Every structure is written in C-alpha cells, then in structure tokens.
C-alpha positions, 0 to 999 in steps of 0.5 A: 176845670170842667168837673170843678166848675160844675160842683162849683156852682151846682153841687158840691163835695159832702156825704150821702144822706140815706134817710129815704135808703129804705124807700126811694120814693119819685120826687119829680120826673122830668120829661118822663124821668124818674128823680128820686127823693134820695138823689135830690137830698144828696145834692140838696145836702151838698149845696147847704154846705157850700152855700153862706146863705142857706137857701130854701129847699122850694129855691133849691128846687127851682135850680134844681128843677133848671139843671136837669132840664139842660141835662135831659136838653143833652141827652136829647141832642145825643151828647151822653152818645159820644165817644169822647164823654163815653170813654170820659165816664168810663174813666171816672167810674174805673177811678171811683171804684178803688174807695168802694172797695177799701174799709177806709177806717182800717187804713186810717188804723194802719196809719196811725200804727206806722207812725206811733212805731215811726216813734220809738226803736225797738232792740231784737235778737233774731233766728231765721230758718228756710221757708219750704216749697209746700205748705206741709214743709211750711208748716214742719218749719214752724214746728221746728222753730217752735222746739227751738223757742221752747229750747230757749224758753227751757234756759238755752241761750238764744244766740248759741242756737242762732249760731247753730240753726239760724241761716240769718247770713249776719249772725257771724257778724252780730250773733243775731242780735240787731240791736236798735231796729226802726220803722221801715227797715223791715218789710211790714210782717216783720215789723209787726212782730218786733214792736208787737212782742213784749220787751223780754219775750221770744214771738212766736214763729212767724212766716214772710216771704224770706224765711221763718222767723223768731225774734226776742225784743230786748229793749224800747227806746225813743226814736232818735231820728234820722242824721243828715251827714255827708262824708269823705272817705279814703277807702283801704286798697283792695287785693291786700293784707290791710296792715299797719303801714297800709293804714298809715298811708290811708291816715295820711291821706286822710289827714291832709285833706282834714288839714285843707278843711280846717283852713277854710277850703270847702268840704263839698269840694274836697269831697267830690274830688279825693273821696272813694265812693258814690257820695263823691258826686254829691260832694260826700251828701250820704241818705238820711240814717238811722242807727243800724243803718251805719257800721260803727263808729260812723255812726256814733259819731255821725249823732254825736256831732253839732250841726255843722260841726265836721269831725277828726278822721277816723277809721272803719273796716271800710277805710278812713272817713270824716264827717260833716253834720247838717242836722237831725231829722226827727219825726213829725206831727201825723199830717207830715208824715201820712204822705211818707206812711202812705208810700211805704204802705203802698210798698207792702202787704198793707197795700192790700189788708184795706182791700181784702177787709172790704172785700171780707164786707163785701162777701158778707153782705152779698151772702157768701158761702161756701159749699160745704159738701166740696172736699167730699165731691172733690174726694169722690172724683179723685178716686173715681179717676184713680189719682190727681194728673193733668187728664184729671184737671183737664176732663174733671175740674175743667168740666165739672158745674158742681157748685164750689160757692154761692152770692148775691142773687142767685149767684153761683160759681161752678168747680171748673173755674178752679181748673186755671188755678191748679197745676196740672203736673204736680204730685200729692202724696194722697188724694186727700191731700189733693182734694184739699190743695184745689179746696184751697183755691176756692176763697181766692177765685171766690173774691174774685168773682164777688169783686167783679160783680160787685163792681158791675153791679155797684150802680144798683147796689150802693146808693153812694156809688150810684149817687156820685156816678149819677152826679158826674155824668149829668155835671159832664153832660151840663157842662157839654149842653152849656158850652154849646148853648150858651157860652160858645154862642156868647163868645162868638157872637160879636154883634150881638155883644156890641149891640148890649155894649151900646145899649147899655153904656151906663152900666159898664162905667168904670169908678176909676180911671185905667191904663190901657195898653201893652207892657214888654217884659224883657230877659234883660236891659239891653233886649229891652232897649233893642225892643224900644229902638224897634218900637220906634221905626214900627210905631205908625204901625196898627197894633197887632202888627207892631206885636206881631213883628216884635215877637219875630224879631225877639222871639222867647226874649221878650214876652208882651202883656195886654193890660187894662187895669185900674190903680192897685191891681197890677204892680208894673202898671202901678209903678209905669202908669200910676207912680207906683214904686219900683216892683219885680216882674210878675214873669219869671225869667223876665226880670225888666219891663217896660211900655211898649204903648198905652194910656190912661183912660177914664172910662171904657172907650170900646166893648173890648175894654169890658168884653168880660163883663158884657160876655158875663151879661150876655151869657146870663141872659141867653141862659134865661131864654134858653131855661125858659124854653126848655120849661115850655119844651119838657113837662115837670112833674113834682110830688108835693107829698113827698117834698112836704116830707123832706120840708119837714125834716129840713124845716 
C-alpha cells in the first residue's frame, strides 16, 4: 500500500524517456543535491500519462520541488539509514534486477510459439540411443544415430531399425510410433524438434537429458482439446491368468454397477464405493486427458461421448470401465493461456533462454573478449607439468593470474577462476583434450562474472534501472517522513481537530440526513434475538461498555459495526433506517442483522461524525506549513536554460 499510495499521488508507471541519454545536464539542485534533466523528464512523462487534464511543466516543477524537498528532509532526519528501510530497499533492488537480466522480446516470442503449438497435434515416430558419459561419447552416439538416419533415407524401414537399435522401452508396444502428441507432453527440446520438422521428413539427431533422439513426423492435425471425464473401473486380479472366466466375473461386477447407474443412482457415489483405482476418492474424476495419454479404447470412447453421457461397460488391458463425460476443454485465447504457458516454461529450459539471451547482449555491450592465446597457454603449462592431475589444478590453475577474458572498463579475470570448475581426478586421453576441457568452462565463468559485475554496477550502467531505483527510494523515504511529519500529527492532535471542527462547522454540513449508530450482524436468528435480550439489560450503559460486554458474551457469533451513512450508501442501513428493501448482509457468515442502537441525524453533531474530512483538511494545512518551512530551510536553484530545452519538446 505504501508504494501504491506514493505512485498514485506523485508518479505513475510508464516508460523511460531517453531524450538526454547522451548528455544529461543538471536541471536543478536542492540543498546542493543534483537532479538531472533525465530524472525529471522520466517522472514528468509518467505524470502526464496519469493526468486527465495535462499539467504544464511549470506547474509540475512546483510539485516536483516540493516532493524533492521532502526527500531531502527525510535524508537530513536519517530515515535513509534506518535498518528496516535499508532492508526494504535491498529487497526491491533484488526484485527489480530480474527484468533487466531478461530478454522480454524473446520471452514473448517463446510464449507465442508455445501457444501456436497448443492448437495442433503432431504424429511422430521415434528412435533413441543412450547418451555417453563424456562429450566425445555423446558425439559418437550422435554420429551413430546419423548413420541410422542415412540408412532410413536410403530405403531401410524406420520401424525395423527402431526394434533393432532403439533403447526406448515403449518400442515393444508401439514399434516407435507415438501417434499424435500434444504440446506440453514432452520436454521442450524434444517438442521443438517434433513441431519444427516438416511432415514426412526425419529430424537430424538431437540431445536431451534422456538420450540421443531422432523423430519422423508422419502427420499434423488440429488439437482436439482435453477430455474431462470420470470413470468406474473393476480391475482384473493380479497374480492370476486373465482367462475368459476371470473376465466374465469382472464383467458381471461392472454390469451390476452400470444397471444401478441406469436406474438413477449417483455415478459419483458408486465410483467412491466400487471403483478400484485412486480416482475413487474423487468420485472417479480423472485429470484432463488428451489423445495419447490413456490406453485404447478408453480415450476413443471418452472423446466420442456427448457431454453428460455415460458409456456402456467396456474392456481395456486393465479391466472393465464405465466413463462419464463432463465436457471437452479446448485451447483458449492467448490471454487465457498465457499463465499456463508461463508455468510450463518455468519447468524447462525455456526458463533460462530469455536470461541467456539477455546475458549475451550484456556481454556484447560490455565488450567481452576471450583471450585467444588461452589454449596455447594451457597446452604449454600442461606439458611443463607433465600431465593433467590434481597437483596441476592446485599448483598451476588455482595460482595462475593469466588473463582468460576482459570486459567493461579495465575488467579482467584470471585463469585461477577455472580451478573450481574442474574435477582434479579426471582422466584425459591427451594434453590437448585436457586443455580443451579446461577452456570449455571459460564462457560459463565469464557469464557469471559479467552478470555479477553488471548487477553490482547496474545503477550506473542502465538509466532505466537508475530511475526506477531512485523513484522507489525517494518514494519510500517520502512515505516515512510524511507519516511522521503530517499524517500522525494530524491523526493524534485531537485538540486541533476539535478546534478546526468548531471553527468550520459550516464547511462540514451534509446534504442529506445520516443514520448514526451500531449495526449487529449474527450467524443466525437465535443469536440475534439473544443479543437483543442482552442489550436490553445494559442499554443504559456507555456505548463502549455495551459493545465490550456484548463482544465478550457472544464472541465470533456476532459482528458489530459502527456506521454513519446516508441513504443509498449501505444496503443494510437502508433497510433498517431508511425504509429500503431487504438486503443481504455485507458480511460473509453473518447472514442476519439488526440495529443495535442509533438514530437519524440531519447534521453532524460532533467531531467523530466527520472526523475523516476534518483530518484530511488538517493534513493539508500541516503539509503546506511544513513545505513552506522546507522552502525556507533548503536552497533550490533551477537552471532555466535547461528547463527551457525541455519546454521546447513538450510545448
């Protein structure tokens, strides 16, 4: 609420304007603290986007100066050094860092890509080989898969080669043919190839965490959606041969259940009582299913039923089933599916792709360069040492200051950073391979070092981030100083509020009578009657005493609400005091209500009747007095020449 208040009062969300990115002159100084033109323009543009009636630059300057004066005063009072303020600012800094390390254009492209795939299914055949333990072994397996691909392209049967070479266990059931798959069913790397390979063609070999793969795309069709069903299943017993007599017994059991459904008994209750799988506890309800996610003929029957229809008993490899179909969930609009897509992306490699892309851009922006002489240096040092071993890692790598890459302003990193990335017990076939394995870690280390440097220096490197952080910091300090110098004082100074009310009664007149009193809401009529009876015994006592005693006696069974409102502002009060129609209670769990005490008054009788208005006016007075004092306390200097440059743009 704190930040929302400040942004709505002073500065609203928008985009950074970079008219003065190259040269950023000082527009004003307040107590010798510089305010650049870009910072002012950034906040002015955001203010313009909020205002219905546009404010001139001169008008905004006055408000902006007042805003900055309050921040300067907060700093003078030491609010910026308070531990809780520092903690809040550090938390915001961490939260704000993520967007600046994300390629949002790529993220949106991936979302659009995923949505497009949700609208269609792809029929694929699949072959898989095991991954190797090293990069060289992986490459050998990829080459092996490529040779199998060439065999198929030269006329050999895909399915025959699957049965002979593929390690995919499902081949015994499907001979490599997965049928139609839908988006989200497989890892992204697999899905990407399946959806980008043209119909009738065979992909090139590709890696996932599970193996080396190759797919053939057989057909594409529009997505049928996900079927919403419940079922009752009577399973074939385990440990026995499922012969005709066993099947007959299970069939008789399911037929008797089906007859009871036909006679009008609840499908859900029968599922809870008789179904023999985990869905029974939920009345047979199953997760939404696509084709390919359940055995045949289960999934075909599920899709073929009309909404609300119950199938006849049918057999699968598991037993006999009865299905009730509730409906079909099809792909919604992009806006409707965006949340689901983003959740899916967070669970696979797409979560890292926008970050990786942005880091690549940052590395380019900071002029990252890898030392081209690194490999030769590593080979030389390995030869000098004799071989790669734990001593080489500890005595050479860990102690070397040889520069492996440079970036930014005079930023360079030593070879010693690679020591922790290496397995000191690893065995390599040659010195050249060992050097290559060490060198392969450079980019990973470089990315980490560049991101750390960029994050630590983002305030200076990125004007968007700098403006956001200044905005949040100043807003946080403003809230603290306003709360202590204005809001708390106005709220607590009862004597001043009473005086203001007495001296300005004409200002606080109503245009219509108000009901002033206490409403009581209860959990039922019996409690409401008991409250009325209890009130009769203590109605002569002060109001606060009455409410305290009733709260103690009835506890959570009642809710008492002090109100002062005119007709049309509260349906319960309208019904009780102004002859309105019967209205539901405004409080969940307390359906009945009545007037505990109260009456209709034509005008405010005391400060409490209009305290909110009086307090708001008094806050304005205190704030103006405070700002007048700050303008005398702190020197403000505005460079009119620089301000005129901005006026020329926004005239």
